[in-house]
N, C-alpha and C positions, 0 to 999 in steps of 0.2 A: 252248442244248446245253452241257453241257461241253467242253472242247476235250480232245481224245487225246495223252498221249503214252507212247511205247513204250519200253522200256527192255529191252533183250537182254543180257547179263550176258556178254562175249565178253573172256576173257583170251589169246587169241592171235592172229596173223593167220594160221592155218591156214587153207587152205580150206574144207575140212570145216565148222571151227566158226565162219568167217566165212557160209559158204553158210544153215549150219544157223538163224544170229541173222538175215539175210539174210530168210529163210524164213520165219521167227517175226513180224518185223517188220511183213512184209508180210499174212501172214495175219492179223493184229491188226488192220490199218488197214482191210481189208475186201475184199484180194486186189487184183493189180496189174488186174482188167478194171473196177476202180471207178474207175480214174485213166488208163488207156490204153487202144487197140484193138489190135487185129490189124492188121499193116501200116502202124500208126504210125511217124513217126521221130521220136525220142526223143533227145533231149539228157541224156548223162548231165555235169551240170557238177562235176568234182572245184573243190579248191584247189591250182591248180599256179600257185604265187607265185615261186619263184623254183630253180632247179634243184639241188637238194637231194636226198640218198638218203634211204629212207624211213626210217632210223633216227634222225634229225634230228628228226621229228615236226613238220616244216615244211610239206611235202602231204600230201593224201588218200593213204592209205597202196594202193597197188595191189590188193591181194587185195580191199580194199572195190570198189574199181573193176572187175576182175574181176567179182568173184562177181555184182553187181547185174548187168552186162554180160548174163552168162550167162543169168541168170531173164529178164531182158526178151527175150532175144533166145529163149529156149525157147517163151515166150509167143506169138511169132509178130509182136513189134514190131521195128522194124531201129534199136538203139540206136546212137548215135556219142559217141566222147569228145571234149569240146572245152573250151576256156578261153582266156582271154587274159591271158597271165603279167606280172607288174609286170615280171620280170627274165628275159632270154632269150626264148627259145620256146616253144611247143608240145611240138616234138619233142625239144628239148633238157631240157626239165622233165621228159616222160613218158621219156627216154631215161636221166635220175637214177637215175631209180624200178624201171627194168627193164621198164617198161611195153611197151614197142613191138612187141615180137615176140610177147607172148601176146595182145595185140588183132588182129594181124597173124593169128594162128594161128585167132582167133574170126570173123574177115571183119568186125572192127567199126573201122569208120574213127574216124581221129584227126584232127580240125580241130583251124584256128585261130578264134576268135571275131574276125574281121577285117571287112572291108569294111561300114563302119556308114552305117545308115541314120537319119537325124534322124527323133524319134520324139516324140510330145509325153507326158511320164510322168504327169502330175497334172493336175487341173482346173482352174489356174491358168495351162497353157499352157507348162510348163517343159520346153523341149525336149533332149533328149541323143541323141548316136551311139550308137545299138543294134546289134549285130554281127546283120548280114542271116542268118547261119550257125543265129544262136539266134531269130530269126524267123520263119524256114521251119519250125523245129522244130514238130511235132505237140504235144508235150509236152517238158517240161523235169523231170529228175530232180535235185534239188539236194544233193551231195553234199560238203559242208566238214569241215574240219579244226578239231576243240575246240582253242583257242589262247587264249592271253593274248594283249593288245594293247596298245602303249604309248600308242597316242592312245585307243582306246576302252576301254581295260581290259581287255577280252574280247570275242571275235567265236565265234558258235556259227553260227546259221543264216542269218539276214539277208544278212550284209555280202560272202556268198560272189557274191550275183547282180550284184555290181560289176565282177565278172569280165566281163559282158556289154558292156561301156563298152570298149571295145578298146585295147589297148597303153597309150601314154603321154597318153591323154586322162584315162585317171584319175589322174594326177599332175597334170594342169590345173587337176582339179575340186577335186583338195588344196588347191592355192592358189586358188581362186575361190569354194570355199564353205567352206573350212576355217576359216574368222577366228570363226564361231558353231558352235559343236558341236551344238545344235540343228539348226541350217539342212545342215549335214552328213548327220547322222543323219537328217532328214527325206528328203534324197535317197535315202539307201542304202534307208530305207522306201518309197519311191516307186517305185524301181527293182525292188525286190521285187513290188510289186503289181503292177507293169507286167507283169512277166515271169510270175509266175504258177506259180510249179512245181507240179507235181501234188501231191508230199510230198517231205520233207528227212529224210535220215541222216546222221548225224552219226557223222566217225570220229573217237572217243572212246576206242580202246583202249589207246592212247598218245597222250599228247597232250603239248601246249608251254606251262610258264608260265615266270614269268620276262620276260626282255626279250623276247617275241612283236611280230610275228608270223614272224620269218625267224630270231634269235640265240638264242633263249630255251632253255629246259631240256628235256630229252625227260623224261618221268616216265610209267608206267603209271598208267590208270584205268582199263580194264578193261569198256566199255559200248560200243555200241553205241545210239545215240538217235535217234528217229525219230519224225515226226506231219506234219499240214497245218498247223497255226499254228505259225509261227515264234517267236512272242513266248512261247506254252505253253513251247515246247520251250526257248527262253534262259533261261525261267523257272526250270524243272528243272535245267537246265547249272546253274544258281546253286547249286540246292540243294544239287546232286553234289557242289559243291567250296566248301561250306559260307559263302556271300557272301552278300549283301543284293541282290536284283537292281538295285534302284534307282540302285547306282555304276556299273551297265552301263549306257552312254551312247544306246545303241542304245534299250533298253528303258524306260530313262528318258523317252526322244521319244514311243514308244509309249505309253507313258500317256497323257503331254500329248493326242494325237491319238484316244485311245482306239480302237487300231489294236489288232489281237489280244488273246489271254487272259494277262494277269499277275496276276491274283490267284490265289495256289498253290490256296486251296480252289474253285476252279473249274476246276480241272485233273484230268482223270480221268488215273492212271498205270496202263499195264497191261505187263506181262510180269512181269521178275522184281522181286524186293523188293530198296529198295535201303538198305532204313535200317542195317545194319551198314556200308555201303558208301561211306559220307561221307568224302569227303577233308579234312582239314582242316589242310593244310600247303601247299594251293595259292598258290604265291608270286604276287602281283600284281606287274606292271612299274612301273619310276617310270613316271610321265607326261610325256609330250612333245606338243607342240603339235600340231592335227591338219593346220593349213595350213601348205603347204609354200613357204619364202620362192624368189621367183621366180629368182635364181639356182641354190638347190638345182633346183627343174625344168629348169633348163635343161642344169647336169650332167646329170641324172639322166636326161635325152633323149639326150644327148650318150654315155652310156656304154652305156644300150640299144640306141643304132645302131652302137655298136663291136662288144656281144655278138652281135647280130645278124648282121651281116658276119661275124663269127668263125662263127657257128653256120652260115650259110648256104656258108661255106667246106668246113668239117666234112661237111655233107651231100654237096656235090657230090664229093667225097672219097669216101664210102662208096659 
């Protein structure tokens, strides 16, 4: 069977527009009942990397998170929003997006992907600590942000599941696995395969290019991009910004192990026509090493501890 990727044109983050596009995404994928059941606990996994407001395109836009939460809740399932940010904590990252009060009004919990449980994520017995909050969910809906990435060229669908690894353990994995790009990307793919998100919708209404994933440039692209096969989705993302898929390190590794569909001729694109909407000036970032040095890891952990302490004090005052 051909892999199916859904493109819906979405030029702004108005609730009405985002909701209509998400409904179209889900309809063309076969309906929510194809992926979840009534009463299911459903993890909505956005990209909460650092506490920056929506206009910086650093994190998944709150409109995408809120509208998918409404659809899942109306279906009769029990959505919750959770992540394990690289910087600060979930409440601080969500607060920067103005997301806390809308979620509270919807009675949708906001959780941290903490309390790791050691899990075997590949056939060779490699184990990682995966958040128990993610393991307890009946289903995961993947909601990444479309961004350039200085270490991996660009990130679309797969890397968002790295957030299931709690806190600064991700920095340690950059040190342990980052010497070899293939090994690091293999780990990201293994985490994705272990997590088994039921489907992905990428927020590409406004995207980040240049020095992503935090300090890049915000620019409009105007799409929500969805599907089940993450590599097919990533391949179509490359098409939308006029880059060759093989330069994206995750796709390159996926091809080596025959994971997903990276053959554009075998991908069915449904939804809106993209032919006249290809971005030809997307700025790729200057590359930096994937591997963090040990001093950088230690500095990063210390900085995160300070941020979390300050965040805890702020939450207590509230």
